[in-house]
VORO-64005 format. One record per atom (N, C-alpha, C): residue number from 0; chain; atom name; x, y negated, z negated. Coordinates in nm, 4 decimals, padded with zeros to 6 digits. Atoms other than C-alpha are relative to their C-alpha. Layout:
N
+-----+---+----+----------+----------+----------+
|   k | c |  a |        x |        y |        z |
+-----+---+----+----------+----------+----------+
| NUM | A | CA |        X |        Y |        Z |
...
+-----+---+----+----------+----------+----------+
This chain:
72
+-----+---+----+----------+----------+----------+
|   k | c |  a |        x |        y |        z |
+-----+---+----+----------+----------+----------+
|   0 | A |  N |  00.1216 |  00.0611 | -00.0487 |
|   0 | A | CA |  00.3488 | -00.5900 | -00.1784 |
|   0 | A |  C |  00.0248 | -00.1505 |  00.0122 |
|   1 | A |  N | -00.0145 |  00.1437 | -00.0244 |
|   1 | A | CA |  00.3428 | -00.9406 | -00.0317 |
|   1 | A |  C | -00.1367 | -00.0626 |  00.0225 |
|   2 | A |  N |  00.1188 |  00.0780 | -00.0325 |
|   2 | A | CA |  00.0744 | -01.2074 | -00.0171 |
|   2 | A |  C |  00.0460 | -00.1271 |  00.0681 |
|   3 | A |  N | -00.0351 |  00.1191 | -00.0763 |
|   3 | A | CA |  00.0908 | -01.4837 |  00.2401 |
|   3 | A |  C | -00.1218 | -00.0468 |  00.0769 |
|   4 | A |  N |  00.1069 |  00.0588 | -00.0798 |
|   4 | A | CA | -00.1323 | -01.7139 |  00.4425 |
|   4 | A |  C |  00.0397 |  00.0030 |  00.1469 |
|   5 | A |  N | -00.0252 |  00.0059 | -00.1436 |
|   5 | A | CA | -00.1598 | -01.6751 |  00.8198 |
|   5 | A |  C | -00.0575 | -00.1307 |  00.0539 |
|   6 | A |  N |  00.0334 |  00.1354 | -00.0432 |
|   6 | A | CA | -00.1887 | -01.9957 |  01.0229 |
|   6 | A |  C | -00.1242 | -00.0160 |  00.0860 |
|   7 | A |  N |  00.1078 |  00.0202 | -00.0974 |
|   7 | A | CA | -00.4692 | -01.9232 |  01.2702 |
|   7 | A |  C | -00.0826 |  00.1270 |  00.0179 |
|   8 | A |  N |  00.0917 | -00.1128 | -00.0185 |
|   8 | A | CA | -00.7529 | -01.6967 |  01.3814 |
|   8 | A |  C |  00.0620 |  00.1128 |  00.0818 |
|   9 | A |  N | -00.0672 | -00.1048 | -00.0772 |
|   9 | A | CA | -00.5306 | -01.5110 |  01.6295 |
|   9 | A |  C |  00.0823 |  00.0890 | -00.0928 |
|  10 | A |  N | -00.0770 | -00.0758 |  00.0983 |
|  10 | A | CA | -00.2987 | -01.4064 |  01.3458 |
|  10 | A |  C | -00.0924 |  00.0819 | -00.0890 |
|  11 | A |  N |  00.0978 | -00.0701 |  00.0841 |
|  11 | A | CA | -00.6005 | -01.3117 |  01.1356 |
|  11 | A |  C | -00.0534 |  00.1222 |  00.0739 |
|  12 | A |  N |  00.0482 | -00.1135 | -00.0782 |
|  12 | A | CA | -00.7273 | -01.0874 |  01.4172 |
|  12 | A |  C |  00.1040 |  00.1114 |  00.0053 |
|  13 | A |  N | -00.1073 | -00.1003 |  00.0023 |
|  13 | A | CA | -00.3891 | -00.9116 |  01.4338 |
|  13 | A |  C |  00.0040 |  00.0709 | -00.1351 |
|  14 | A |  N |  00.0047 | -00.0593 |  00.1339 |
|  14 | A | CA | -00.4135 | -00.8567 |  01.0571 |
|  14 | A |  C | -00.1150 |  00.0997 | -00.0097 |
|  15 | A |  N |  00.1142 | -00.0915 |  00.0017 |
|  15 | A | CA | -00.7576 | -00.6996 |  01.1030 |
|  15 | A |  C |  00.0334 |  00.1307 |  00.0717 |
|  16 | A |  N | -00.0396 | -00.1196 | -00.0747 |
|  16 | A | CA | -00.6156 | -00.4578 |  01.3626 |
|  16 | A |  C |  00.0929 |  00.0862 | -00.0847 |
|  17 | A |  N | -00.0931 | -00.0732 |  00.0853 |
|  17 | A | CA | -00.3313 | -00.3598 |  01.1282 |
|  17 | A |  C | -00.0748 |  00.0703 | -00.1131 |
|  18 | A |  N |  00.0771 | -00.0570 |  00.1119 |
|  18 | A | CA | -00.5734 | -00.3047 |  00.8379 |
|  18 | A |  C | -00.0900 |  00.1134 |  00.0481 |
|  19 | A |  N |  00.0981 | -00.0982 | -00.0469 |
|  19 | A | CA | -00.8347 | -00.1153 |  01.0398 |
|  19 | A |  C |  00.0651 |  00.1269 |  00.0546 |
|  20 | A |  N | -00.0662 | -00.1142 | -00.0634 |
|  20 | A | CA | -00.5846 |  00.1120 |  01.2168 |
|  20 | A |  C |  00.1159 |  00.0563 | -00.0813 |
|  21 | A |  N | -00.1105 | -00.0468 |  00.0829 |
|  21 | A | CA | -00.3232 |  00.1498 |  00.9418 |
|  21 | A |  C |  00.1352 | -00.0083 |  00.0685 |
|  22 | A |  N | -00.1217 |  00.0152 | -00.0797 |
|  22 | A | CA | -00.0517 |  00.0275 |  01.1789 |
|  22 | A |  C |  00.0808 | -00.1196 | -00.0504 |
|  23 | A |  N | -00.0873 |  00.1096 |  00.0427 |
|  23 | A | CA |  00.2461 | -00.1805 |  01.0677 |
|  23 | A |  C |  00.0176 | -00.0996 |  00.1141 |
|  24 | A |  N | -00.0253 |  00.1075 | -00.0955 |
|  24 | A | CA |  00.3046 | -00.5134 |  01.2409 |
|  24 | A |  C |  00.0870 | -00.1029 | -00.0716 |
|  25 | A |  N | -00.0799 |  00.1084 |  00.0571 |
|  25 | A | CA |  00.5204 | -00.8208 |  01.1879 |
|  25 | A |  C | -00.0792 | -00.1296 |  00.0127 |
|  26 | A |  N |  00.0790 |  00.1229 |  00.0059 |
|  26 | A | CA |  00.3580 | -01.1475 |  01.0849 |
|  26 | A |  C |  00.0862 | -00.1149 | -00.0504 |
|  27 | A |  N | -00.0595 |  00.1220 |  00.0532 |
|  27 | A | CA |  00.4706 | -01.5042 |  01.0261 |
|  27 | A |  C | -00.1053 | -00.0646 | -00.0891 |
|  28 | A |  N |  00.0962 |  00.0630 |  00.0882 |
|  28 | A | CA |  00.3117 | -01.6825 |  00.7344 |
|  28 | A |  C |  00.0677 | -00.0764 | -00.1116 |
|  29 | A |  N | -00.0483 |  00.0784 |  00.1135 |
|  29 | A | CA |  00.3457 | -01.8970 |  00.4245 |
|  29 | A |  C | -00.0245 |  00.0803 | -00.1276 |
|  30 | A |  N |  00.0078 | -00.0769 |  00.1240 |
|  30 | A | CA |  00.4205 | -01.7136 |  00.0992 |
|  30 | A |  C | -00.1017 | -00.0642 | -00.0944 |
|  31 | A |  N |  00.1075 |  00.0514 |  00.0845 |
|  31 | A | CA |  00.1225 | -01.7486 | -00.1359 |
|  31 | A |  C |  00.0498 | -00.0579 | -00.1316 |
|  32 | A |  N | -00.0525 |  00.0497 |  00.1273 |
|  32 | A | CA |  00.3430 | -01.8157 | -00.4410 |
|  32 | A |  C |  00.1088 | -00.1049 |  00.0226 |
|  33 | A |  N | -00.1153 |  00.0897 | -00.0202 |
|  33 | A | CA |  00.6674 | -01.9739 | -00.3192 |
|  33 | A |  C | -00.0258 | -00.1102 |  00.1023 |
|  34 | A |  N |  00.0410 |  00.0961 | -00.1030 |
|  34 | A | CA |  00.4989 | -02.1578 | -00.0287 |
|  34 | A |  C |  00.1065 | -00.0250 |  00.1066 |
|  35 | A |  N | -00.0968 |  00.0150 | -00.1082 |
|  35 | A | CA |  00.7917 | -02.0999 |  00.2072 |
|  35 | A |  C | -00.0427 |  00.0888 |  00.1177 |
|  36 | A |  N |  00.0331 | -00.0749 | -00.1205 |
|  36 | A | CA |  00.7539 | -01.9762 |  00.5660 |
|  36 | A |  C |  00.0920 |  00.1202 |  00.0097 |
|  37 | A |  N | -00.0812 | -00.1196 | -00.0136 |
|  37 | A | CA |  00.8702 | -01.6230 |  00.6277 |
|  37 | A |  C | -00.0619 |  00.0985 |  00.0960 |
|  38 | A |  N |  00.0467 | -00.1102 | -00.0835 |
|  38 | A | CA |  00.8359 | -01.3076 |  00.8330 |
|  38 | A |  C | -00.0305 |  00.1177 | -00.0932 |
|  39 | A |  N |  00.0466 | -00.1101 |  00.0830 |
|  39 | A | CA |  00.6503 | -01.0118 |  00.6845 |
|  39 | A |  C | -00.0319 |  00.1189 |  00.0894 |
|  40 | A |  N |  00.0280 | -00.1209 | -00.0778 |
|  40 | A | CA |  00.6348 | -00.6526 |  00.8119 |
|  40 | A |  C | -00.0625 |  00.1051 | -00.0905 |
|  41 | A |  N |  00.0661 | -00.1061 |  00.0731 |
|  41 | A | CA |  00.3977 | -00.3831 |  00.6977 |
|  41 | A |  C | -00.1413 |  00.0198 |  00.0492 |
|  42 | A |  N |  00.1403 | -00.0274 | -00.0303 |
|  42 | A | CA |  00.0403 | -00.2583 |  00.7007 |
|  42 | A |  C | -00.0857 | -00.0911 | -00.0874 |
|  43 | A |  N |  00.0874 |  00.0903 |  00.0746 |
|  43 | A | CA | -00.2261 | -00.5090 |  00.6002 |
|  43 | A |  C | -00.0946 |  00.0818 | -00.0873 |
|  44 | A |  N |  00.0897 | -00.0643 |  00.0958 |
|  44 | A | CA | -00.4145 | -00.3998 |  00.2908 |
|  44 | A |  C | -00.1334 | -00.0739 | -00.0057 |
|  45 | A |  N |  00.1233 |  00.0782 |  00.0055 |
|  45 | A | CA | -00.6650 | -00.6872 |  00.2784 |
|  45 | A |  C |  00.0231 | -00.1394 |  00.0567 |
|  46 | A |  N | -00.0006 |  00.1384 | -00.0457 |
|  46 | A | CA | -00.7530 | -01.0272 |  00.4227 |
|  46 | A |  C | -00.1134 | -00.0705 | -00.0729 |
|  47 | A |  N |  00.1013 |  00.0796 |  00.0707 |
|  47 | A | CA | -00.9326 | -01.2814 |  00.2034 |
|  47 | A |  C | -00.0209 | -00.1298 |  00.0773 |
|  48 | A |  N |  00.0296 |  00.1242 | -00.0703 |
|  48 | A | CA | -01.1085 | -01.5690 |  00.3761 |
|  48 | A |  C | -00.0561 | -00.1017 | -00.0985 |
|  49 | A |  N |  00.0422 |  00.1072 |  00.0900 |
|  49 | A | CA | -01.1499 | -01.8978 |  00.1908 |
|  49 | A |  C | -00.0904 | -00.1012 |  00.0689 |
|  50 | A |  N |  00.0976 |  00.0812 | -00.0710 |
|  50 | A | CA | -01.3778 | -02.0517 |  00.4547 |
|  50 | A |  C |  00.0593 | -00.1171 |  00.0749 |
|  51 | A |  N | -00.0469 |  00.1095 | -00.0844 |
|  51 | A | CA | -01.3536 | -02.3388 |  00.7000 |
|  51 | A |  C |  00.0384 | -00.1261 | -00.0771 |
|  52 | A |  N | -00.0344 |  00.1180 |  00.0801 |
|  52 | A | CA | -01.3238 | -02.5944 |  00.4184 |
|  52 | A |  C |  00.1305 |  00.0162 | -00.0769 |
|  53 | A |  N | -00.1289 | -00.0229 |  00.0667 |
|  53 | A | CA | -00.9968 | -02.4417 |  00.2901 |
|  53 | A |  C |  00.1030 | -00.0979 |  00.0555 |
|  54 | A |  N | -00.1060 |  00.0877 | -00.0509 |
|  54 | A | CA | -00.6870 | -02.6615 |  00.3176 |
|  54 | A |  C |  00.0649 |  00.0595 |  00.1255 |
|  55 | A |  N | -00.0653 | -00.0426 | -00.1249 |
|  55 | A | CA | -00.5068 | -02.6454 |  00.6528 |
|  55 | A |  C |  00.1046 |  00.1082 | -00.0295 |
|  56 | A |  N | -00.0964 | -00.1074 |  00.0170 |
|  56 | A | CA | -00.3120 | -02.3189 |  00.6798 |
|  56 | A |  C | -00.0246 |  00.0894 | -00.1202 |
|  57 | A |  N |  00.0289 | -00.0784 |  00.1206 |
|  57 | A | CA | -00.4768 | -02.1696 |  00.3693 |
|  57 | A |  C | -00.1356 |  00.0708 |  00.0082 |
|  58 | A |  N |  00.1319 | -00.0615 | -00.0157 |
|  58 | A | CA | -00.7922 | -02.0148 |  00.5150 |
|  58 | A |  C |  00.0034 |  00.1508 | -00.0223 |
|  59 | A |  N | -00.0071 | -00.1458 |  00.0091 |
|  59 | A | CA | -00.6742 | -01.6496 |  00.5308 |
|  59 | A |  C |  00.1220 |  00.0427 | -00.0796 |
|  60 | A |  N | -00.1097 | -00.0533 |  00.0803 |
|  60 | A | CA | -00.4649 | -01.4872 |  00.2578 |
|  60 | A |  C |  00.0066 |  00.1511 |  00.0219 |
|  61 | A |  N | -00.0221 | -00.1384 | -00.0364 |
|  61 | A | CA | -00.3191 | -01.1516 |  00.3532 |
|  61 | A |  C |  00.0781 |  00.0700 | -00.1107 |
|  62 | A |  N | -00.0774 | -00.0867 |  00.0881 |
|  62 | A | CA | -00.2050 | -00.8748 |  00.1200 |
|  62 | A |  C |  00.0555 |  00.1107 |  00.0869 |
|  63 | A |  N | -00.0716 | -00.0909 | -00.0883 |
|  63 | A | CA |  00.0538 | -00.6579 |  00.2883 |
|  63 | A |  C |  00.0756 |  00.1040 | -00.0794 |
|  64 | A |  N | -00.0846 | -00.1055 |  00.0544 |
|  64 | A | CA |  00.2015 | -00.3236 |  00.1923 |
|  64 | A |  C |  00.1243 |  00.0032 |  00.0874 |
|  65 | A |  N | -00.1240 |  00.0049 | -00.0767 |
|  65 | A | CA |  00.5644 | -00.3394 |  00.2998 |
|  65 | A |  C |  00.0222 |  00.1329 |  00.0717 |
|  66 | A |  N | -00.0323 | -00.1201 | -00.0774 |
|  66 | A | CA |  00.6668 | -00.0955 |  00.5731 |
|  66 | A |  C |  00.1375 |  00.0489 | -00.0413 |
|  67 | A |  N | -00.1349 | -00.0494 |  00.0284 |
|  67 | A | CA |  00.9605 |  00.1326 |  00.5071 |
|  67 | A |  C |  00.0974 | -00.0493 |  00.1068 |
|  68 | A |  N | -00.1005 |  00.0478 | -00.0958 |
|  68 | A | CA |  01.2830 |  00.0222 |  00.6749 |
|  68 | A |  C |  00.0021 |  00.0907 |  00.1215 |
|  69 | A |  N | -00.0141 | -00.0722 | -00.1248 |
|  69 | A | CA |  01.3006 |  00.1195 |  01.0371 |
|  69 | A |  C | -00.1257 |  00.0700 |  00.0486 |
|  70 | A |  N |  00.1166 | -00.0729 | -00.0476 |
|  70 | A | CA |  00.9441 |  00.2369 |  01.0696 |
|  70 | A |  C | -00.1292 | -00.0701 | -00.0237 |
|  71 | A |  N |  00.1337 |  00.0553 |  00.0140 |
|  71 | A | CA |  00.5775 |  00.1743 |  01.0809 |
|  71 | A |  C | -00.0709 |  00.0640 | -00.1176 |
+-----+---+----+----------+----------+----------+
């Protein structure tokens, strides 16, 4: 399981589609613990919104279930 922040509302919308449809996707984001940029693949489990007053790039935190290698 990974947690990361997505940078914008377009990425957040893609996360909603993944969560609602149970479909794996690949996302770019900032790791919630290590704070490094990375690529993440899997099905979104949840999206937490911290509101418009959150620090830049920290509005939406995504929890992702990792996809198995080679598949969705």
